[in-house]
C-alpha positions as CSV (number, residue, x, y, z in Angstrom):
1,M,-46.7,-65.8,17.3
2,K,-43.2,-66.8,15.4
3,F,-45.0,-65.1,12.4
4,T,-45.2,-61.7,14.6
5,K,-41.9,-61.8,15.8
6,R,-40.7,-62.5,12.0
7,M,-42.8,-59.7,10.6
8,K,-41.5,-57.3,13.4
9,A,-37.9,-58.6,12.6
10,A,-38.4,-58.0,8.8
11,M,-40.0,-54.5,9.7
12,L,-37.4,-53.3,12.0
13,L,-34.3,-54.7,9.4
14,I,-36.2,-52.6,6.4
15,M,-36.2,-49.5,8.7
16,L,-32.5,-50.2,9.5
17,L,-31.9,-50.3,6.1
18,C,-34.1,-47.0,5.3
19,V,-32.2,-45.1,7.9
20,L,-28.4,-46.4,6.5
21,C,-29.8,-45.1,2.8
22,V,-31.1,-41.9,3.8
23,S,-27.6,-41.4,5.9
24,S,-25.7,-42.6,3.2
25,V,-27.6,-39.8,0.9
26,L,-27.0,-37.1,3.7
27,A,-23.5,-38.1,3.6
28,E,-23.2,-37.7,0.0
29,E,-25.3,-34.5,0.2
30,S,-23.1,-33.2,2.7
31,K,-19.8,-34.4,0.7
32,E,-21.2,-32.1,-2.2
33,E,-22.0,-29.2,-0.2
34,K,-18.6,-29.3,1.3
35,E,-16.9,-29.3,-2.0
36,K,-19.1,-26.6,-3.2
37,G,-18.7,-24.7,-0.5
38,E,-14.8,-25.1,-0.4
39,A,-14.6,-24.3,-4.2
40,V,-12.9,-20.6,-4.6
41,K,-13.9,-18.4,-7.7
42,I,-11.3,-15.3,-8.4
43,L,-12.0,-12.6,-11.0
44,F,-8.7,-10.6,-11.9
45,T,-7.3,-7.8,-13.5
46,H,-4.0,-5.9,-13.8
47,D,-2.5,-3.1,-15.7
48,M,-5.6,-1.4,-16.5
49,H,-3.7,1.9,-16.5
50,S,-6.7,4.3,-16.1
51,H,-8.8,3.0,-18.8
52,L,-11.8,3.7,-16.9
53,D,-13.8,4.0,-20.2
54,T,-14.2,2.0,-23.5
55,F,-11.0,2.2,-25.8
56,K,-10.7,1.1,-29.6
57,V,-9.1,-2.0,-30.6
58,K,-8.5,-3.6,-34.1
59,K,-7.7,-7.5,-34.0
60,E,-6.5,-9.2,-37.0
61,G,-9.9,-10.2,-38.8
62,E,-11.9,-7.9,-37.1
63,K,-13.5,-4.6,-37.4
64,T,-12.4,-1.7,-34.8
65,K,-14.2,-2.4,-31.5
66,D,-15.1,-0.3,-28.5
67,V,-13.6,-2.9,-25.6
68,G,-13.1,-2.5,-21.5
69,G,-14.6,0.0,-19.5
70,F,-15.3,0.2,-15.8
71,A,-19.3,0.3,-16.5
72,R,-19.1,-2.9,-18.6
73,M,-16.6,-4.5,-16.0
74,K,-19.0,-3.7,-13.0
75,T,-22.0,-5.3,-14.5
76,M,-19.9,-8.8,-15.4
77,I,-18.3,-8.4,-11.6
78,A,-22.1,-8.4,-10.2
79,N,-23.4,-10.9,-12.7
80,K,-20.5,-13.3,-11.2
81,R,-21.5,-12.6,-7.6
82,M,-24.8,-13.4,-8.4
83,E,-24.1,-16.9,-9.6
84,N,-21.7,-17.1,-6.8
85,P,-21.6,-14.5,-3.6
86,D,-18.1,-15.8,-2.4
87,T,-16.4,-14.6,-5.6
88,L,-13.2,-12.7,-5.1
89,V,-12.1,-9.7,-7.1
90,L,-8.2,-9.2,-7.2
91,D,-5.9,-6.6,-9.3
92,A,-2.3,-7.1,-9.8
93,G,-1.2,-3.2,-10.1
94,D,-0.5,-0.7,-12.8
95,F,-4.4,0.6,-12.4
96,S,-3.6,4.0,-12.8
97,M,-1.5,6.1,-15.7
98,G,-3.1,5.7,-19.0
99,T,-5.6,8.5,-19.9
100,L,-7.0,11.6,-19.1
101,Y,-8.6,10.4,-16.0
102,Q,-5.3,10.0,-14.4
103,T,-4.9,13.7,-14.4
104,I,-7.4,13.8,-11.5
105,S,-5.7,10.9,-9.5
106,E,-4.0,13.2,-7.0
107,T,-7.4,15.0,-6.0
108,E,-10.1,12.5,-7.0
109,A,-8.3,9.1,-6.7
110,P,-10.9,7.9,-9.4
111,E,-9.2,4.5,-10.2
112,L,-9.3,3.2,-6.5
113,T,-12.6,4.7,-5.7
114,L,-14.4,3.2,-8.7
115,M,-12.5,-0.2,-8.4
116,G,-14.1,0.0,-4.8
117,K,-17.5,0.7,-6.3
118,M,-17.3,-2.0,-8.6
119,G,-16.3,-4.6,-5.7
120,F,-12.9,-5.0,-5.9
121,D,-11.5,-7.0,-2.8
122,V,-7.4,-6.1,-3.0
123,T,-5.0,-4.6,-5.3
124,T,-1.4,-4.1,-5.3
125,L,0.9,-1.2,-6.4
126,G,2.7,-1.3,-9.9
127,N,5.6,0.9,-11.1
128,H,3.3,3.2,-12.9
129,E,1.4,4.1,-9.4
130,F,4.6,5.8,-9.0
131,D,5.0,8.0,-12.1
132,Y,4.2,11.0,-10.2
133,R,6.5,10.2,-7.7
134,S,6.1,9.1,-3.9
135,K,4.5,12.5,-3.3
136,G,1.9,11.7,-6.1
137,I,0.8,8.4,-4.8
138,S,0.6,9.9,-1.4
139,N,-2.0,12.2,-2.8
140,M,-3.9,9.8,-4.5
141,L,-4.3,7.5,-1.4
142,N,-5.3,10.4,0.8
143,A,-7.8,11.3,-1.7
144,A,-9.3,7.7,-1.8
145,V,-9.5,8.0,2.4
146,K,-11.4,11.3,1.7
147,N,-13.9,9.8,-0.7
148,K,-14.4,7.0,1.7
149,K,-15.0,9.4,4.7
150,E,-17.6,11.4,2.5
151,D,-19.6,8.4,1.2
152,A,-19.8,5.6,3.8
153,S,-21.1,3.1,1.6
154,L,-17.8,3.2,-0.1
155,L,-15.6,0.0,0.1
156,L,-12.1,0.7,-1.0
157,P,-9.9,-2.4,-2.2
158,E,-7.2,-3.5,0.3
159,L,-4.2,-2.5,-0.6
160,V,-1.4,-5.2,-0.1
161,S,2.6,-4.2,-0.3
162,A,5.0,-6.5,1.3
163,N,8.4,-5.8,0.0
164,I,9.1,-1.9,0.2
165,D,12.3,-1.4,1.9
166,W,11.1,1.2,4.8
167,E,15.0,0.7,6.2
168,K,16.5,2.4,2.9
169,N,13.3,4.8,2.1
170,T,14.1,7.0,4.7
171,D,13.6,10.7,3.2
172,K,10.6,13.1,3.6
173,E,8.6,12.0,0.8
174,D,9.0,8.4,1.8
175,K,7.8,9.1,5.1
176,E,4.8,10.9,3.6
177,L,4.3,8.0,1.8
178,Q,4.3,5.6,4.5
179,A,2.1,7.7,6.3
180,A,-0.4,7.8,3.3
181,L,-0.3,4.0,3.2
182,K,-0.9,3.9,6.9
183,N,-3.7,6.4,6.6
184,Y,-5.2,4.0,3.8
185,G,-5.1,0.9,5.5
186,S,-2.4,-0.8,3.4
187,K,-0.7,-3.7,5.0
188,P,1.8,-6.7,3.5
189,Y,-1.2,-9.1,3.4
190,V,-4.7,-10.1,4.0
191,I,-6.6,-13.1,5.1
192,L,-10.1,-13.1,3.7
193,E,-12.4,-15.7,4.3
194,R,-14.5,-17.0,1.1
195,G,-17.0,-20.0,1.4
196,G,-15.5,-21.5,4.5
197,V,-11.7,-20.7,2.9
198,K,-9.3,-18.6,4.3
199,I,-7.4,-17.0,1.5
200,G,-4.2,-15.2,2.2
201,I,-3.3,-12.2,-0.1
202,Y,-0.1,-10.3,-0.4
203,G,1.3,-8.1,-3.0
204,V,4.9,-7.6,-4.3
205,L,6.8,-5.5,-6.9
206,G,9.3,-7.1,-9.1
207,Q,12.9,-6.1,-10.2
208,E,12.1,-5.0,-13.9
209,A,9.3,-3.1,-12.8
210,E,11.4,-1.4,-10.0
211,D,14.0,-0.8,-12.6
212,Y,11.1,1.2,-14.9
213,A,10.2,3.6,-12.1
214,P,13.8,5.6,-11.6
215,E,12.0,8.5,-10.3
216,S,9.8,6.7,-7.5
217,G,12.9,7.1,-5.3
218,I,11.6,3.8,-3.5
219,N,13.8,0.6,-2.8
220,F,12.1,-2.8,-2.9
221,D,13.3,-6.0,-1.6
222,N,13.7,-9.4,-3.7
223,I,10.2,-10.8,-4.0
224,I,11.5,-14.7,-3.5
225,D,12.8,-13.6,-0.1
226,T,10.0,-11.7,0.7
227,S,7.4,-14.3,-0.5
228,K,9.3,-17.1,1.9
229,E,8.6,-14.9,4.8
230,I,5.0,-13.8,4.3
231,V,4.1,-17.5,2.9
232,K,5.5,-18.9,6.3
233,Q,3.4,-16.1,8.3
234,L,0.1,-16.9,6.4
235,K,0.7,-20.7,6.8
236,D,1.0,-20.1,10.9
237,E,-2.2,-17.9,10.6
238,G,-4.0,-20.9,8.7
239,A,-4.4,-19.7,5.5
240,D,-6.0,-22.5,3.3
241,M,-4.8,-20.8,0.2
242,I,-2.3,-18.4,-1.0
243,V,-2.7,-16.0,-3.7
244,C,0.5,-13.5,-4.5
245,L,-0.3,-10.2,-6.7
246,S,2.7,-10.0,-8.8
247,H,3.5,-6.9,-10.5
248,S,6.7,-8.5,-11.8
249,G,5.3,-10.4,-15.1
250,T,6.1,-13.3,-17.5
251,N,8.7,-13.5,-20.2
252,E,9.2,-16.0,-23.2
253,D,12.7,-15.9,-21.9
254,K,12.5,-18.1,-19.0
255,S,15.5,-16.5,-17.3
256,K,13.7,-13.4,-17.2
257,S,10.3,-14.6,-16.1
258,E,10.0,-13.2,-12.8
259,D,6.9,-14.9,-11.7
260,E,7.6,-18.3,-13.3
261,I,10.5,-18.1,-11.2
262,L,8.7,-16.9,-8.1
263,A,6.3,-19.9,-8.6
264,K,9.4,-22.3,-8.5
265,K,11.4,-21.0,-5.9
266,V,8.3,-20.2,-3.6
267,P,6.2,-23.6,-4.2
268,E,3.8,-22.9,-1.4
269,I,2.1,-20.3,-3.4
270,D,-1.3,-21.4,-5.1
271,V,-1.8,-18.8,-7.3
272,I,0.1,-16.0,-9.0
273,V,-2.2,-13.1,-10.8
274,S,1.0,-11.8,-12.9
275,G,1.0,-8.0,-13.7
276,H,3.6,-5.8,-15.3
277,S,4.5,-7.4,-18.5
278,H,0.8,-6.7,-20.0
279,T,0.7,-10.6,-20.7
280,K,-2.7,-12.2,-22.0
281,L,-2.3,-15.9,-21.0
282,D,-5.2,-17.9,-23.0
283,E,-3.8,-20.9,-20.6
284,Y,-2.6,-20.5,-17.5
285,I,0.9,-21.4,-16.6
286,K,1.6,-24.1,-14.2
287,V,4.5,-24.7,-12.4
288,G,4.3,-27.2,-10.0
289,D,1.3,-26.6,-8.0
290,T,1.1,-23.2,-8.6
291,Y,-0.8,-21.3,-11.3
292,V,0.2,-18.4,-12.8
293,V,-2.7,-16.2,-14.5
294,S,-2.9,-13.0,-16.6
295,S,-5.5,-11.4,-18.4
296,G,-3.7,-8.4,-20.7
297,R,-3.5,-4.6,-20.4
298,Y,-6.2,-1.8,-20.1
299,G,-8.9,-3.8,-18.9
300,E,-10.2,-5.4,-22.1
301,F,-10.5,-8.8,-20.3
302,L,-11.7,-9.9,-16.9
303,G,-9.9,-13.0,-15.9
304,E,-11.7,-15.8,-14.2
305,L,-10.6,-18.7,-12.4
306,D,-12.2,-21.4,-10.4
307,L,-10.4,-23.7,-8.0
308,S,-11.4,-26.8,-5.7
309,P,-9.6,-28.8,-3.5
310,S,-7.0,-31.4,-4.6
311,G,-5.5,-33.3,-1.6
312,D,-3.7,-30.6,0.2
313,R,-3.5,-28.2,-2.9
314,W,-5.9,-26.7,-5.4
315,K,-6.8,-27.7,-9.1
316,V,-8.4,-25.5,-11.6
317,K,-12.1,-26.3,-12.5
318,K,-11.9,-23.3,-15.0
319,Y,-9.8,-20.6,-16.4
320,K,-11.5,-18.2,-18.7
321,L,-10.6,-14.7,-20.0
322,N,-14.1,-12.7,-20.5
323,R,-13.8,-10.0,-23.0
324,L,-15.7,-6.8,-22.1
325,D,-17.5,-5.9,-25.3
326,D,-20.6,-4.4,-26.6
327,T,-22.3,-7.7,-25.7
328,I,-22.0,-6.5,-21.7
329,A,-24.3,-3.7,-20.7
330,S,-22.8,-0.6,-19.1
331,D,-23.8,0.3,-15.4
332,K,-25.7,3.4,-15.5
333,A,-24.2,4.4,-12.1
334,I,-20.4,3.8,-13.3
335,Q,-21.1,5.8,-16.3
336,A,-23.0,8.6,-14.6
337,E,-19.5,8.8,-12.7
338,L,-17.4,8.8,-15.6
339,N,-19.2,11.5,-17.2
340,A,-18.6,13.8,-13.9
341,Y,-14.8,12.9,-14.0
342,K,-14.7,14.0,-17.7
343,E,-16.3,17.4,-16.8
344,D,-13.8,18.0,-13.7
345,I,-11.1,16.9,-16.0
346,N,-12.1,19.5,-18.7
347,K,-12.4,22.6,-16.3
348,T,-8.8,21.3,-13.8
349,Y,-6.5,20.1,-16.5
350,L,-7.4,20.3,-20.2
351,K,-8.6,24.3,-20.0
352,R,-5.3,25.5,-19.6
353,F,-4.1,23.5,-23.0
354,G,-7.2,24.8,-24.9
355,Y,-8.8,21.3,-25.6
356,T,-11.6,19.1,-23.9
357,F,-11.8,15.6,-23.5
358,D,-13.7,14.5,-26.4
359,Q,-12.8,17.4,-29.0
360,V,-11.9,15.9,-32.0
361,L,-8.6,16.6,-33.7
362,A,-8.2,14.9,-36.9
363,E,-9.9,12.1,-39.1
364,N,-7.4,9.3,-39.8
365,D,-7.3,7.3,-42.7
366,V,-3.9,5.7,-42.1
367,E,-3.7,2.2,-40.5
368,F,-1.3,2.6,-37.8
369,T,0.1,-0.5,-35.9
370,Q,-1.8,-2.0,-33.3
371,M,-0.3,-2.2,-29.7
372,D,-0.2,-5.7,-29.7
373,D,2.3,-5.6,-32.6
374,F,4.3,-2.6,-32.0
375,G,7.7,-2.2,-31.4
376,L,8.3,-6.3,-31.5
377,K,10.7,-5.9,-34.4
378,V,13.8,-3.4,-35.0
379,E,12.0,-1.4,-38.1
380,E,10.9,2.1,-39.0
381,D,7.1,2.5,-37.8
382,P,4.8,5.7,-38.8
383,L,3.4,5.5,-35.3
384,G,6.8,6.5,-34.1
385,S,7.6,8.5,-36.9
386,I,4.7,10.5,-36.3
387,I,5.4,11.2,-32.6
388,A,8.9,12.2,-33.2
389,D,7.6,14.8,-35.9
390,S,5.4,16.0,-33.4
391,Y,8.1,17.0,-31.1
392,I,9.9,19.0,-33.7
393,Y,6.7,20.7,-34.7
394,A,5.9,21.4,-30.9
395,V,9.1,23.4,-30.5
396,Q,8.9,25.6,-33.3
397,Q,5.3,26.6,-32.5
398,A,6.9,27.0,-28.8
399,E,9.9,29.1,-29.6
400,G,8.5,31.1,-32.4
401,K,11.1,33.5,-33.6
402,N,13.5,32.3,-31.1
403,Y,13.5,29.1,-32.7
404,E,16.9,27.3,-32.7
405,T,17.1,24.3,-35.2
406,I,16.6,21.0,-34.2
407,T,18.9,18.4,-36.0
408,A,16.8,15.2,-34.2
409,A,14.0,14.0,-32.1
410,F,13.7,10.5,-30.6
411,A,10.7,8.5,-29.1
412,P,11.1,5.3,-27.8
413,S,8.9,2.6,-27.7
414,G,8.6,2.0,-24.1
415,T,7.1,5.3,-23.8
416,I,4.4,5.0,-26.7
417,R,1.2,3.8,-24.8
418,D,-1.5,3.6,-27.6
419,T,-1.8,3.7,-31.2
420,L,-4.2,5.9,-33.3
421,Q,-7.1,4.4,-34.8
422,K,-9.0,4.9,-38.1
423,G,-11.8,7.5,-37.9
424,E,-12.2,10.3,-35.8
425,I,-9.1,11.1,-33.5
426,T,-9.9,13.1,-30.1
427,V,-8.0,14.9,-27.5
428,S,-8.2,11.9,-25.1
429,D,-6.9,9.6,-27.8
430,A,-4.2,11.7,-28.6
431,F,-3.2,11.9,-24.7
432,N,-3.4,8.1,-24.1
433,V,-0.7,7.9,-26.9
434,C,1.8,9.7,-24.5
435,S,0.0,9.6,-21.3
436,L,2.9,9.2,-18.8
437,G,5.1,11.2,-16.3
438,I,4.8,14.4,-14.7
439,G,6.7,17.3,-15.0
440,A,8.6,19.7,-12.7
441,D,5.7,21.8,-12.8
442,R,3.6,19.0,-11.1
443,I,1.3,19.2,-13.8
444,V,0.4,15.7,-15.8
445,G,2.6,14.6,-18.7
446,Y,6.4,14.4,-19.5
447,P,7.8,17.8,-20.9
448,L,10.1,17.6,-23.7
449,V,13.5,18.6,-23.3
450,S,16.4,19.7,-25.3
451,V,19.7,18.3,-24.9
452,Y,23.0,18.5,-27.2
453,L,25.2,15.2,-28.4
454,T,28.1,15.0,-30.5
455,G,28.1,13.6,-34.2
456,K,29.9,10.6,-32.8
457,E,27.1,10.0,-30.0
458,L,24.2,10.4,-32.5
459,R,25.9,7.2,-34.3
460,T,26.0,5.5,-30.8
461,V,22.2,6.0,-30.6
462,A,21.6,4.6,-34.0
463,E,23.7,1.5,-32.8
464,I,21.7,1.4,-29.6
465,D,18.8,0.9,-31.6
466,V,19.4,-1.7,-34.1
467,S,21.8,-3.6,-31.5
468,V,20.1,-3.3,-28.0
469,S,16.4,-3.0,-29.0
470,P,16.4,-6.7,-30.2
471,I,16.6,-7.9,-26.9
472,M,15.2,-4.6,-25.0
473,T,12.3,-3.9,-26.9
474,V,11.3,-0.8,-25.0
475,A,14.6,0.7,-26.2
476,Q,13.6,0.7,-30.0
477,L,14.0,4.5,-30.8
478,Y,12.1,6.3,-33.9
479,P,13.6,9.4,-35.1
480,S,12.9,12.6,-36.8
481,G,15.4,14.3,-38.8
482,M,17.9,11.5,-38.7
483,V,18.3,8.4,-40.6
484,W,20.5,5.3,-40.3
485,T,20.9,2.0,-42.2
486,Y,22.2,-1.0,-40.9
487,N,22.6,-4.7,-41.7
488,S,21.0,-7.2,-38.9
489,N,23.3,-9.9,-40.0
490,R,26.4,-7.9,-38.9
491,M,28.2,-8.4,-35.3
492,I,26.4,-6.7,-32.5
493,L,27.2,-3.1,-31.4
494,N,29.0,-3.1,-35.1
495,R,25.5,-3.2,-37.5
496,V,25.3,0.7,-38.3
497,T,26.8,1.1,-41.9
498,Q,25.7,4.6,-42.3
499,V,24.0,7.6,-40.3
500,M,22.6,10.7,-41.9
501,L,21.1,13.9,-40.8
502,Y,17.7,15.0,-42.9
503,D,16.2,18.4,-42.7
504,G,13.3,17.7,-45.2
505,V,15.6,19.0,-48.4
506,S,19.1,17.7,-48.3
507,Y,21.3,14.7,-46.4
508,E,24.3,15.1,-44.6
509,E,26.5,12.9,-42.3
510,P,26.9,14.2,-38.7
511,K,30.9,15.4,-37.7
512,D,32.3,13.8,-34.9
513,D,33.0,16.5,-32.6
514,E,30.0,18.9,-33.4
515,L,27.4,19.5,-31.0
516,Y,23.7,19.3,-32.3
517,R,20.4,19.8,-30.5
518,V,18.1,16.8,-29.7
519,V,14.6,16.7,-28.6
520,A,13.1,13.9,-26.3
521,G,10.7,13.6,-23.5
522,L,12.0,13.9,-20.2
523,Y,11.8,10.1,-19.3
524,S,13.7,9.1,-22.6
525,A,16.4,11.8,-22.3
526,Q,17.2,10.4,-18.4
527,M,17.2,7.0,-20.1
528,L,20.1,8.2,-22.7
529,S,22.1,9.3,-20.0
530,S,21.8,5.6,-18.0
531,V,23.2,4.1,-21.4
532,E,26.9,3.8,-20.2
533,D,25.9,2.3,-16.8
534,T,23.7,-0.2,-18.6
535,S,26.4,-1.1,-21.0
536,M,28.7,-1.6,-18.5
537,G,31.1,1.1,-20.0
538,L,30.7,0.0,-23.9
539,L,28.5,2.6,-25.0
540,K,28.6,6.2,-23.7
541,I,26.2,9.0,-24.3
542,T,26.7,12.4,-22.3
543,P,23.6,14.5,-22.9
544,K,25.4,18.0,-22.9
545,D,24.2,21.9,-22.7
546,K,24.5,24.0,-25.6
547,D,28.3,25.2,-24.7
548,G,29.2,21.3,-24.5
549,N,29.1,21.0,-20.4
550,P,27.3,18.0,-19.1
551,V,23.7,18.0,-18.2
552,K,23.3,17.4,-14.5
553,N,19.5,18.1,-13.9
554,F,17.6,17.5,-17.1
555,E,14.5,19.3,-15.5
556,D,16.7,22.7,-16.1
557,H,16.3,21.8,-19.8
558,I,12.7,21.6,-20.4
559,I,11.0,23.4,-23.2
560,Y,8.5,26.0,-22.4
561,D,6.2,27.9,-24.5
562,R,6.0,31.6,-24.9
563,N,3.4,31.5,-21.8
564,G,6.0,29.8,-19.6
565,A,4.3,26.7,-19.5
566,E,6.2,23.3,-20.2
567,V,5.7,21.5,-23.7
568,K,4.0,18.3,-22.7
569,E,4.6,15.1,-24.9
570,W,1.2,14.6,-25.6
571,Y,0.5,18.0,-26.5
572,A,2.9,18.1,-29.0
573,L,1.2,15.0,-30.5
574,A,-2.1,16.7,-30.1
575,S,-1.3,20.0,-31.4
576,Y,0.5,18.3,-34.4
577,L,-2.6,16.4,-35.3
578,D,-4.7,19.3,-35.6
579,S,-2.2,20.9,-38.0
580,F,-3.0,19.0,-40.7
581,D,-5.7,21.5,-41.9
582,E,-4.8,22.6,-45.3
583,N,-8.0,23.9,-46.2
584,E,-8.6,25.6,-42.9
585,S,-11.9,23.3,-42.4
586,D,-13.1,22.2,-38.9
587,I,-11.1,19.0,-39.2
588,S,-7.7,18.2,-40.2
589,K,-7.0,15.0,-41.9
590,I,-3.8,13.4,-40.9
591,S,-1.2,13.3,-44.0
592,D,-1.2,10.4,-46.4
593,S,2.6,10.5,-46.1
594,Y,2.4,8.3,-42.6
595,K,0.8,5.8,-44.9
596,E,4.2,4.2,-45.6
597,T,7.7,4.3,-44.3
598,E,10.1,6.7,-45.4
599,G,13.5,5.3,-45.2
600,R,14.4,6.2,-41.8
601,K,15.7,3.3,-40.5
602,V,16.9,0.6,-43.3
603,D,17.9,-2.8,-42.8
604,T,20.0,-4.1,-45.7
605,D,19.9,-7.6,-44.6
606,S,22.8,-8.4,-46.4
607,K,25.2,-11.8,-45.6
608,N,27.4,-10.7,-48.3
609,I,31.2,-11.2,-46.5
610,V,32.2,-7.7,-47.8
611,E,29.1,-6.0,-46.2
612,L,29.6,-8.1,-43.2
613,L,33.1,-7.0,-42.7
614,K,33.4,-3.5,-44.1
615,Q,33.7,-0.3,-41.9
616,P,34.4,-2.1,-38.4
617,N,34.3,0.1,-35.1
618,K,36.0,-0.8,-32.0
619,F,33.5,-3.0,-31.1
620,F,34.2,-5.5,-33.9
621,F,37.7,-5.4,-33.1
622,M,37.0,-5.9,-29.2
623,I,34.6,-8.7,-30.0
624,C,37.1,-10.6,-32.2
625,G,39.6,-10.1,-29.7
626,I,37.7,-11.7,-27.1
627,V,36.9,-14.5,-29.5
628,L,40.3,-14.9,-30.3
629,L,41.3,-15.0,-26.9
630,L,38.6,-17.8,-26.2
631,V,39.8,-19.9,-29.0
632,V,43.6,-19.7,-27.8
633,I,42.5,-20.8,-24.4
634,L,40.4,-23.6,-25.8
635,V,43.4,-24.8,-27.8
636,L,45.8,-24.5,-25.2
637,L,43.2,-26.5,-22.8
638,V,43.0,-29.3,-25.7
639,R,46.5,-29.5,-25.9
640,W,47.1,-29.8,-22.2
641,M,44.2,-32.3,-21.8
642,V,45.8,-34.7,-24.8
643,K,49.1,-34.3,-23.0
644,W,47.9,-35.4,-19.5
645,Y,45.8,-38.2,-21.0
646,T,49.0,-39.5,-23.1
647,K,50.9,-39.3,-20.2
648,K,48.4,-41.2,-18.2
649,R,48.3,-43.9,-20.9
650,A,52.6,-44.3,-20.9
651,R,52.3,-44.8,-17.0
652,K,49.7,-47.5,-17.3
653,R,51.8,-49.4,-20.0
654,K,54.9,-48.8,-17.9
655,D,52.9,-50.2,-14.6
656,R,52.2,-53.4,-17.0
């Protein structure tokens, strides 16, 4: 009997232990499942700039490769979602403007439409979405909505934009934009649930990006003030994670790195997908508990970020930039859509220029600078030179017998969007180099404009190039018809030592008070007139008409061809490339003269005291005067402190 009782007790104890073990295992599995469920995968892009198709790049040590493309991106997004159905796909703006596909943005919205078909969840607005002004973006948004109505299966990405200041944006086009955003369903923020995690996502556009969109007509609130308000609302609505799609950018100069400053000032943000600066961050930037991530430009890489819970915040489990190269298969449905878009572009846009999308213009043997390196140093560059030369060529062709001599043409680095690779150069390639803007005719592409500057102002242009562009790389100028010599060791604003005009045969110095005809793109010409404000009055350039009257509206000075059509920047380059046909063969060959620099900008780089001090201008004396004044103030301050200290010691001795 006792044995039986003992056996029952032992069996009961064993059963109890088994239950406890099973419970422990189940609890552990439940914990693992919870952690697995709470992990968040984010795929991200920014600054895709209408690069819907593949494009050529050449990295150091590599051959030229075709990379990027929405067809490959669709494949990778689909594969990642097979691994994790809760994957979130985000974009931080500037999804448009940069290739021929942008020419049908207002009518077909191919960027937003294909982003929807690829599976993007949320995007925001960048400054280049405003390149066609408020009317252009309104048309694009309405076209996307039209596509959705015609295709019930189409899910457009959510559009979040939190810091547009509608109190200041009150004119007709602003109201049209507000209506288009409402029609699209745009909001300041959205909350999406993924794997049991509520993720709050909002979008902002930063100060530099706003400054780069002078034609937008839209005012934006400060991103830090806006973020503080939005973050509070998201927290109040129960968001477990906060993601900011910020078209503001990062910078090596931390004082100008807007998204790093945002992370510091609003520490509750968990992730900032940072667009605008085209930065490629191989390693994320961590500011406190906030992660700043960037995947580079044009959709060459698809960013991937895995996060898991860490206390009341999140930690990175995985960060990777996935390159979209030929190892990724292209999605056939997306590729078919691209082919259809090409046909549309040929009929609706390129036909008026006498070109087709993939038409070969020239064969190129020149190793032009790659965009990763372009414009980083103040120096002559054959890529800038061939673009500036093309402006003069195009005006000569457009004006024919009525051609009035152009003294100089300028192409700023900030408007040059791509390079020319070796091999066949197509119409599409030429367009990508000068793809920005729209003209007064509402046809895509900035037109060339003609203005007049004095000889003195031409010297100022050269000084801007060598003094301002080292700290503002987009301001670097590439000239045609004009050369300058400078010394980078001289005092800022006093670096240029010689400016000469060159007509292809002889050189001459510009006369201070004489007017000279200058050609540039519409945007570039507008920027020349803003030099005075930007330099706080130190530098002054006033574009004029041929009679010397200040230009009030640059669109009145657009250059037209003999058929009354605006001469576009990209068309100037395309027609120039098409002109290198000495033997009248089918395909021209780019001139070998662009294989080397030609002395258009020469840095003597001298530290000789005579070279440093010769030919001082007014800025030299102004800066010397300021330095001298500071020295005098410092000396007086030191003398006062010495006297004060001497008197103090004397009083102490007296008190003893």
